[in-house]
C-alpha positions in Angstrom: 115.3 158.7 172.6 115.4 162.0 175.3 116.9 160.8 179.0 113.4 161.8 179.9 111.3 158.5 178.0 113.7 155.6 179.6 112.7 153.4 182.3 114.6 153.7 185.6 116.8 150.1 186.1 114.9 149.4 189.7 111.3 149.6 187.5 113.4 147.2 184.9 114.0 144.8 187.5 111.0 145.3 189.0 109.3 144.0 185.2 111.6 141.0 185.2 110.5 139.8 188.4 107.1 140.0 187.7 107.7 138.3 184.1 109.2 135.1 185.5 106.8 135.2 188.6 103.5 135.0 185.9 105.4 132.5 183.8 106.3 130.5 186.6 102.8 130.3 188.0 101.5 130.0 184.1 103.7 126.5 184.1 102.0 125.6 187.6 98.7 125.8 186.5 99.1 123.8 182.8 101.3 121.4 184.9 104.4 121.6 182.9 107.7 121.2 185.0 109.8 124.5 186.0 113.4 124.0 185.8 115.0 125.9 188.5 118.2 126.6 190.0 119.5 126.8 193.6 122.0 129.6 194.3 122.8 127.9 197.5 123.7 124.0 196.5 124.1 125.8 192.9 122.3 122.9 191.8 119.8 122.4 189.3 116.4 121.3 189.9 112.9 119.8 188.1 110.2 121.0 190.1 106.5 119.5 189.0 103.3 120.9 189.9 102.9 118.9 193.5 106.1 120.1 194.4 108.3 117.3 194.1 111.7 118.4 193.4 114.2 115.9 191.3 117.9 117.2 191.1 118.8 117.2 187.4 122.4 118.0 187.7 125.2 120.7 189.5 126.9 123.7 188.1 130.1 122.7 185.8 132.1 126.0 185.9 132.9 128.5 188.8 133.7 131.7 188.3 132.7 134.9 185.5 133.6 134.3 182.4 136.4 137.2 182.1 137.8 135.5 184.4 138.1 132.5 183.1 139.7 133.7 180.4 142.5 136.0 181.8 143.3 132.8 183.9 144.4 130.6 180.4 146.2 134.0 178.6 
C-alpha cells in the first residue's frame, strides 16, 4: 500500500467513536446492560437501559504498564 491509500488518524478516531456509539445504542435498544468506565472517579459502572447505574468495581492499578515495570526493576 502506498502512503496515499492510508486513512488519516482523525478518520480512524472518528470511525472508532462512531462504532462505539452505534454499539451502545444497539445494546440499549435490546435492553442489554452496558458497562462503562468513569475516568474522573475511576469507577466501573453497569448501566441499564432505564438509566440506573450500579457500581461494579474500582480501578485496581494506577499508572502505565511501562511505568509499573520500571518501578520493579
